[in-house]
N, C-alpha and C positions, 0 to 999 in steps of 0.2 A: 271423605271418610277413608283414611288409609289404615289398613289393618292387615297384619300378617296372620295367616291361618296355617294350622298344622295339617298333616296328612289325615288325621282322624276327622278333623272338621270337613275336609274335602270329601271323605267317605260319607259323612252325614248328609252333606249337600247333594251328593250324587244319588244316594238312596231316596232323599226327598224328591229330587227331580224324576227319578225312575217311577215312583209310586204316584205322584200328583201330576206329572207332566208340566210342572211349573219350574222354571229356571230362576233361582234366586241366589244372591250372594250374601244376603244378610242373615247371619246366624250367630247366636251366642248362647252361653250357658248361664242360667240363673237358678240358684237353689236346687242343684242336682236335676234340673229340668232343661231340656233342649228347646230353645225358642227360635222359630223361623219367622222372619219378617217378609211379607209379600205385599205387592201393591194392593190397595184397598179393594179394587174391583175384582181381584182374584182370590180373595179370602174364602168365599164359598166353594170355589173350585178346589182350593187346596184342602179344605175340610173333607170334601167328598160327600156323597149321599149318606145321611145318618152318621156323619163323622167317621166313616169307615177308613179313610186314609190315615187319620191320626191313630186309630186303633192298630192298623197294620204296621205303621212305623214304630209305634210304641211296643208292640208285641215283638217285632224283629229286634229292636235295640234294647228292650227291657228297661226303658226309661220313660218318664213322663214327657209328653210333647205338648207344645203350645204354639199356635199360629196367631200372629198379630199383624195388623196393617202397618206398613211403613209410614212413619210420620212425614208429612209434607212440609212441615215447618215447626217453629217453636210453639205455635198455637195448638198443635196436636200433642204437646208434651204431656199434659195431664192425663189424657185418655190413654196414651202410649204406656206411661209408667203405671197407670191404674190397671191395665190389662196384664202387665208383666208381674206385678206383685200380688195380684188377686189370689187368694181371698183376703189377704191383709189389705187394709185401706189406710188412707191418709186424709187429713182435713182439707188441705189446700196445697197447691203447687204454684210457685211464682217464678217467672223467668225474668231475671235481671240482666244487666249488661253482659257479664261474663260468667254467671253462675245460675244454677237452678236450685231453688230452696223448697224442700218438702216440709210442710208442717204436719206433725202427727201427734197423737196423744201418747201418754207414757207407755202403755202396753203395745200399741202399734209401732212406736218408735223403737222399742226393743226388738220387735219382730223384723222391722225393716233393717236394723243394723246387724242383727245376727250375732252368733257366738264368734268371738275374736274378730269382729267387724267384717266377716266374710261376705255377707250380703251387701253391706255398704260398699265394699271395694268393687263387687260385681256391678252394682248400680252406677258407681262413679265411672267405671270403664264403659258401660253402655251409654252414659250421658256424654262422655268424651267422643265416642265413636259416632253417635247419631246427631248430636247437637253442638259439638265442639265447645262445651261449657263444663265447668266444674259443678259437682252436685254436693249439697249440704242438707242434712236432715236435722230439723229443729224440733 
C-alpha cells in the first residue's frame, strides 16, 4: 500500500497516537469522517474505556471518528466496507480477479455513491489502497 499523506494527515495520526498509545499509519477520510484502521487485537484499546478515546479525539478535532480493524486479506473486505459505510448497508460484496463489486438496493446505492460521486470516489480510493483492486457499485 503506497500512499502519500499530507501534513494534516500526519497531525491526525500523531494526535491518535498521543491519545490511544497506538501507532498506526492507516488513516483515511470517508463522508466527512476520519477513519483510523488498527490491528484487530488493538481495536478495544484504541476505543478506550467507554469509548472515551474516540470522544476525546472527536472533541479535539470537531469531527466524527471511527476505528476499524485492518483487513488481513480480501476475505475481510465485506466486514471492512460494512463498518466504513455504516449505517448505510449493502446486500452483497464480491471479490473478483481485479475488482470488488458491491451489490446494493436503489436507496442504498444512491447513499453509497453520494452527490457528485463523492463517496464512490472515496470508496474506490480506499479499495485501491487496502486491496489493490477497483471498486464498482451495482
